[in-house]
C-alpha positions in Angstrom: 0.0 0.0 -0.1 1.2 3.4 -0.9 0.0 6.7 1.0 0.6 10.1 -0.8 0.0 13.5 1.0 0.8 15.9 3.3 2.3 14.8 6.8 1.7 16.6 10.1 2.7 16.2 13.9 -0.6 15.7 16.0 -0.4 16.3 19.6 -3.3 15.3 22.0 -2.9 16.8 25.6 -5.9 15.7 27.9 -6.2 16.6 31.5 -8.7 17.8 34.0 -9.7 21.3 34.9 -11.5 22.4 38.2 -10.6 25.9 38.6 -10.4 29.1 36.5 -7.0 31.2 36.0 -6.7 34.1 38.4 -5.5 36.4 35.3 -8.6 35.7 33.0 -11.6 33.9 33.2 -10.2 30.8 31.3 -10.0 27.3 32.3 -6.8 26.0 33.9 -5.8 22.3 32.6 -4.1 20.0 34.6 -2.3 17.9 32.1 -2.3 14.1 32.4 -1.2 12.9 28.9 0.7 14.2 26.1 0.4 11.9 23.1 2.1 12.5 19.7 1.4 10.9 16.6 2.1 11.1 13.0 -1.0 13.1 11.5 -2.6 13.7 8.0 -1.3 11.2 5.4 1.1 9.5 8.4 -2.1 8.8 10.2 -3.5 7.0 7.1 0.0 5.1 6.8 -0.3 4.0 10.7 -3.6 2.7 10.0 -2.8 0.6 7.3 0.3 -0.7 9.2 -1.8 -1.6 11.9 -3.9 -3.6 9.5 -0.9 -5.5 8.6 0.1 -4.2 5.2 3.5 -3.2 3.9 3.2 0.6 3.3 5.2 3.2 1.8 4.5 7.1 2.6 5.4 9.4 0.0 5.2 12.9 1.5 7.6 15.9 2.2 9.0 17.0 5.4 11.2 19.6 6.8 14.7 19.4 8.2 13.6 20.5 11.5 13.4 18.4 14.9 9.8 17.7 14.4 10.1 16.2 11.3 12.7 13.8 12.9 10.0 13.2 15.4 7.7 12.2 12.8 10.0 9.8 11.4 10.4 8.0 14.8 6.5 7.9 15.2 6.5 5.7 12.0 8.8 3.0 12.6 7.2 0.2 10.5 6.6 2.7 7.7 8.8 3.2 4.6 9.2 6.7 4.3 10.1 8.5 0.9 10.3 12.3 1.6 11.2 15.2 -0.5 12.0 18.5 1.1 9.1 20.8 2.0 10.6 24.2 1.8 8.2 24.9 5.4 8.5 24.2 9.0 6.6 20.8 10.1 3.2 21.9 10.8 2.0 21.1 14.4 -1.9 20.6 15.4 -2.3 20.3 19.2 -5.6 19.3 20.5 -6.3 20.3 24.5 -9.2 18.1 25.8 -10.6 18.3 29.3 -12.0 14.6 29.9 -14.2 13.9 26.8 -14.5 17.6 25.7 -12.5 19.4 23.0 -11.1 23.0 24.6 -9.0 24.4 22.0 -6.8 23.5 19.0 -3.5 25.1 18.6 -1.9 25.2 15.2 1.7 26.0 14.5 3.5 26.3 11.4 0.2 25.6 9.5 0.4 28.5 6.9 0.0 27.5 3.3 3.6 26.4 2.0 5.0 26.5 -1.5 4.0 23.4 -3.7 6.9 21.1 -3.4 8.9 19.5 -6.3 8.5 15.6 -6.4 11.8 13.9 -6.7 12.4 11.0 -8.7 12.5 8.8 -5.4 9.0 10.0 -4.8 7.3 9.3 -8.0 9.2 5.8 -8.3 7.6 4.8 -5.1 4.1 4.6 -6.6 5.3 1.7 -8.9 4.3 -1.7 -8.1 1.5 -0.5 -5.3 -1.7 -2.8 -4.9 -3.5 0.4 -4.3 -2.7 4.1 -3.6 -4.3 6.6 -1.0 -3.9 10.3 -1.3 -4.6 11.7 1.7 -4.9 15.7 0.8 -4.4 17.9 3.6 -4.4 21.1 1.5 -0.6 21.5 1.7 0.7 21.0 -1.6 1.9 17.5 -2.0 -1.3 16.4 -4.1 -0.7 19.7 -6.3 2.9 18.4 -7.2 2.9 18.3 -11.2 5.5 15.5 -10.8 3.2 13.4 -8.5 0.2 14.2 -10.1 1.6 12.8 -13.6 2.9 9.9 -11.6 -0.5 9.4 -10.1 -2.2 9.8 -13.3 -0.3 7.0 -14.8 -0.6 4.7 -12.2 -4.4 5.1 -11.9 -4.5 3.1 -15.4 -3.7 0.2 -13.5 -4.0 0.6 -10.0 -7.1 1.9 -7.6 -6.3 5.2 -6.3 -8.4 6.4 -3.6 -8.3 10.3 -3.0 -9.5 11.8 0.1 -9.7 15.5 -0.9 -9.2 18.7 0.9 -11.2 22.2 0.0 -7.8 23.8 -0.2 -6.0 21.0 -2.2 -6.0 20.1 -5.9 -8.5 18.3 -7.9 -8.2 14.3 -7.9 -6.3 13.1 -11.1 -8.4 11.8 -13.9 -9.2 7.9 -13.7 -9.1 8.0 -10.1 -10.9 5.0 -8.9 -12.9 6.6 -5.7 -12.9 10.2 -4.3 -14.2 10.4 -0.7 -15.3 13.8 0.0 -17.8 14.5 3.1 -20.8 16.5 2.7 -19.2 19.7 3.8 -16.3 19.3 1.3 -19.0 18.1 -1.7 -20.6 21.3 -0.7 -17.6 23.4 -1.3 -16.6 21.7 -4.5 -20.0 22.1 -6.1 -22.7 25.0 -6.3 -25.4 22.8 -5.5 -27.7 23.2 -2.6 -30.0 20.7 -0.6 -29.5 18.4 2.3 -29.1 14.9 3.0 -29.5 12.0 0.2 -30.7 14.1 -2.5 -27.8 16.8 -1.9 -25.3 13.9 -1.7 -26.8 12.3 -4.8 -26.4 15.3 -7.0 -23.0 16.4 -6.0 -21.7 12.8 -6.2 -22.7 12.6 -9.8 -21.6 16.1 -10.5 -18.2 15.5 -9.1 -17.9 12.3 -11.2 -18.2 14.2 -14.3 -16.5 17.4 -13.1 -13.2 15.4 -11.8 -13.4 12.6 -14.7 -13.1 9.9 -12.1 -14.6 6.4 -11.8 -16.6 6.9 -8.6 -17.4 9.5 -5.9 -18.5 8.6 -2.5 -20.0 11.7 -0.6 -19.7 10.6 3.1 -22.6 11.5 5.6 -21.5 10.6 9.1 -23.3 8.2 10.9 -25.7 7.9 8.0 -23.2 6.3 5.8 -22.2 7.3 2.2 -23.9 7.8 -1.3 -21.9 6.5 -4.3 -21.9 7.6 -7.9 -20.0 5.6 -10.2 -19.6 5.3 -13.9 -21.2 2.2 -15.8 -20.2 0.8 -19.1 -18.7 -2.3 -20.3 -21.6 -4.3 -19.0 -24.2 -3.6 -21.4 -25.3 -0.4 -20.1 -24.6 3.0 -21.7 -20.9 4.4 -21.3 -21.1 7.2 -19.0 -24.2 6.3 -17.5 -23.8 6.8 -13.7 -25.2 4.4 -11.2 -26.0 5.9 -7.4 -26.2 3.7 -4.3 -26.7 4.4 -0.7 -24.2 2.6 1.9 -25.8 3.0 5.2 -23.5 3.0 8.4 -23.8 0.6 11.1 -25.3 1.8 14.2 -22.5 2.8 16.7 -21.9 4.6 19.7 -19.1 6.8 18.6 -17.2 9.4 20.3 -14.1 11.7 19.0 -14.4 11.6 15.1 -10.8 12.6 14.5 -9.5 10.2 11.8 -12.8 8.6 10.7 -12.6 9.8 7.1 -8.8 8.5 7.1 -10.1 5.2 8.0 -12.7 5.0 5.7 -10.5 6.0 2.8 -7.8 3.3 3.9 -10.6 0.7 4.0 -11.8 1.5 0.7 -8.2 1.2 -0.7 -7.7 -2.3 1.0 -11.0 -3.8 -0.4 -10.1 -2.3 -4.1 -6.8 -3.9 -3.7 -8.4 -7.2 -3.0 -10.5 -7.0 -6.2 -14.0 -6.0 -4.8 -16.2 -3.6 -6.7 -16.5 0.0 -5.9 -19.7 -0.3 -4.2 -18.6 -3.2 -1.9 -15.3 -1.3 -1.3 -17.1 1.6 0.0 -19.4 -0.6 2.4 -16.2 -1.9 3.7 -14.8 1.7 4.2 -17.9 2.7 5.9 -17.5 -0.4 8.2 -14.1 0.0 9.1 -14.8 3.8 10.2 -17.7 2.6 12.1 -15.6 0.0 13.8 -12.9 2.3 14.4 -15.0 4.8 16.2 -16.7 2.1 18.1 -13.4 0.8 19.5 -12.5 4.3 20.7 -11.4 6.3 17.9 -7.6 7.4 17.4 -6.9 7.2 21.2 -7.6 3.4 21.1 -5.6 3.4 17.8 -2.5 3.9 19.4 -3.2 1.9 22.6 -0.2 -0.2 23.2 -2.3 -3.4 21.8 -4.1 -1.3 18.9 -7.7 -0.9 19.0 -10.0 -3.4 20.4 -11.8 -5.6 17.3 -15.1 -4.3 17.5 -17.9 -6.4 15.2 -20.6 -4.1 14.2 -23.7 -4.3 14.7 -24.5 -5.9 18.0 -21.4 -6.0 20.0 -20.9 -6.1 23.8 -18.6 -3.3 24.0 -21.0 -1.0 22.0 -23.7 -2.0 24.6 -21.3 -1.2 27.4 -20.5 2.1 26.2 -24.3 3.1 25.9 -24.7 1.8 29.6 -21.7 4.0 30.7 -23.0 7.2 28.9 -26.3 6.7 30.3 -25.3 6.1 33.7 -22.8 8.9 33.5 -25.6 11.4 33.1 -27.9 9.7 35.6 -30.2 8.1 33.4 -31.8 4.7 33.9 -30.8 1.5 32.1 -33.4 -0.9 30.8 -33.0 -4.3 29.5 -35.2 -7.0 28.2 -34.8 -10.3 26.5 -36.0 -12.9 24.0 -35.4 -14.9 20.8 -37.3 -12.3 18.6 -37.3 -14.8 15.6 -39.4 -13.1 13.2 -40.1 -9.8 14.5 -44.1 -8.9 14.8 -46.2 -6.2 16.0 -46.2 -7.9 19.6 -42.6 -7.5 19.8 -42.6 -3.7 18.7 -45.2 -2.7 21.1 -43.3 -4.7 23.8 -40.0 -3.0 23.1 -41.3 0.2 22.9 -43.0 0.1 25.9 -39.6 -1.2 27.8 -37.9 1.6 26.3 -40.1 4.3 27.8 -39.1 3.1 31.1 -35.7 4.4 31.1 -33.1 6.2 29.2 -31.8 3.6 27.1 -33.0 -0.1 26.0 -30.5 -3.2 25.8 -31.7 -6.3 24.4 -30.4 -9.7 25.5 -31.1 -11.9 22.5 -30.8 -15.5 22.3 -27.9 -17.0 20.0 -28.6 -19.2 17.2 -27.4 -22.2 19.8 -29.7 -20.9 22.5 -32.6 -20.9 20.4 -32.2 -24.2 18.9 -31.9 -26.0 22.6 -35.0 -23.9 23.6 -37.3 -24.2 20.4 -35.8 -27.4 18.6 -33.6 -28.1 15.4 -36.0 -26.1 12.9 -35.3 -22.9 14.9 -34.4 -20.3 14.4 -35.9 -19.3 11.3 -33.5 -16.1 11.0 -30.0 -16.1 12.1 -28.7 -14.1 14.8 -27.1 -11.8 12.6 -30.3 -10.8 11.0 -31.9 -10.6 14.3 -29.6 -8.4 15.5 -29.7 -6.1 12.7 -33.5 -5.9 12.6 -33.5 -5.1 16.3 -31.1 -2.2 15.9 -33.1 -0.8 13.2 -35.7 -0.2 15.8 -35.5 3.3 17.1 -36.6 2.1 20.7 -33.5 -0.4 20.7 -29.9 1.6 21.7 -27.9 -1.7 21.9 -28.0 -5.8 21.6 -26.2 -8.4 23.7 -26.1 -11.9 22.3 -25.9 -14.9 24.7 -25.3 -18.7 24.5 -27.0 -19.9 27.7 -30.7 -21.0 28.2 -31.2 -17.6 30.4 -29.6 -14.0 30.2 -28.4 -14.1 33.9 -24.8 -13.8 33.0 -25.1 -11.1 30.4 -27.1 -9.2 32.9 -24.4 -9.4 35.4 -22.3 -7.6 32.7 -23.9 -4.6 32.6 -26.3 -4.7 35.7 -29.3 -2.8 34.2 -31.7 -0.9 36.5 -34.7 -2.3 35.2 -35.8 -5.9 33.6 -38.8 -5.5 31.4 -40.9 -8.3 30.1 -43.8 -8.6 28.3 -46.2 -11.1 29.7 -49.7 -11.9 31.6 -47.8 -13.0 34.7 -46.7 -11.3 38.1 -43.2 -9.7 37.9 -42.2 -11.5 40.7 -42.6 -14.8 39.0 -39.9 -14.0 36.2 -36.8 -16.0 36.4 -34.7 -13.1 36.0 -36.1 -11.3 39.5 -33.2 -13.0 41.5 -30.7 -12.0 39.2 -31.6 -8.3 39.3 -32.2 -8.3 43.2 -28.2 -9.0 43.4 -27.9 -5.2 42.6 -31.0 -4.0 43.4 -32.6 -3.9 40.0 -36.3 -3.9 39.5 -38.1 -6.3 37.5 -41.4 -5.0 35.5 -44.0 -6.3 33.1 -45.2 -4.3 30.1 -48.3 -4.7 28.3 -48.9 -8.3 26.8 -50.5 -8.3 23.3 -52.2 -11.6 22.9 -52.6 -13.2 19.4 -49.2 -12.3 18.2 -46.4 -15.0 18.3 -43.4 -16.0 16.1 -45.3 -19.6 16.1 -48.4 -18.6 14.9 -46.9 -16.4 12.1 -44.4 -18.9 10.9 -47.2 -21.4 10.6 -49.1 -18.9 8.6 -46.4 -18.4 6.4 -45.9 -22.0 5.7 -49.3 -22.3 4.9 -48.9 -19.6 1.9 -45.7 -21.2 0.8 
């Protein structure tokens, strides 16, 4: 993998603040940590190395101490760097607990467009995929590199993450990944949401003469416009496809766009088509955010693998945030095999009891043990996805046992809700909730709605 672009030094200062300065009404930050990493194209290179790839970073660096610090922060990356002609840019973010306080930029004035060296252009040869991380500091505008990138794009997938102050992608780029704000600046279009993203992606494909544009829309996903032709369709016609993002609880969004572009490039290098590659990039960005973002990326063991959707870690994050805000955590459980109106009403009533609803879902193995070898009708992955599609469900925890007791002990809900026509004290989970003072309640039961009856009706109609 080859990454081309502007490299910065990112500094994250984190601490606590419990008082104001006597000199002015500003918070005093007691620094706890001072973390440094290669930013910009350097961050993309770090991500790809963490994914296990051989990575070459093509960039420009100053001759100052901070440039040497960047090299030291990229021990597993082959760095091919020309002279930048400007000081190393440094971006320092100061955070208090989970809140951004200020960002301090040093040496971030726009530098002259650098000259590409022979070593820089030669480094593109033989790549499986190329990511251009344009941070508006001139590397992607260098004529020598642009010529080399245009030549490489004829045979190698190039993914271009653009910048409003940067250069236009070269013709033939496989996928360009602007976010909504960037797409708005690159076009004269108005509007919001999917309609705007659809029109902007199509216009930019034609303006830039690229194969595809994926306008990313944060936690909603991405809208992809790609060229058609070669399959019986009219050459030059465009295909539009929406790629939704999995539901995750996200924190600091820093680096999510870089993670998406890297994920798209990896998928293209493995031979997937554009739509599948963008879906892979969206999933990679969602997992990155769910795992804790850039902070987790540079933890000693890297970010924890977080399958999305329906992960215990995501459920625990939801529970933690609700509890931190003084809210009430509600849980319910069941097989939820073939969702029906009775399920929807019960889940909605359970959610109304508190500030989040976690569903404890019987795994496929657990359902078979309870219901027999012909069940479940839907796999647990499909059941998780359907549950998370409901607005009243905030997270799902899958368990293998006959009962959800061990799952409940992991996050200790304040309330266990169950639909039924029996007393709350008769529910088997009552003893478990009593261990930490939780409450068990029943919510309205709607007779005549059941998975068994629905399955029989479906079987009758073929």
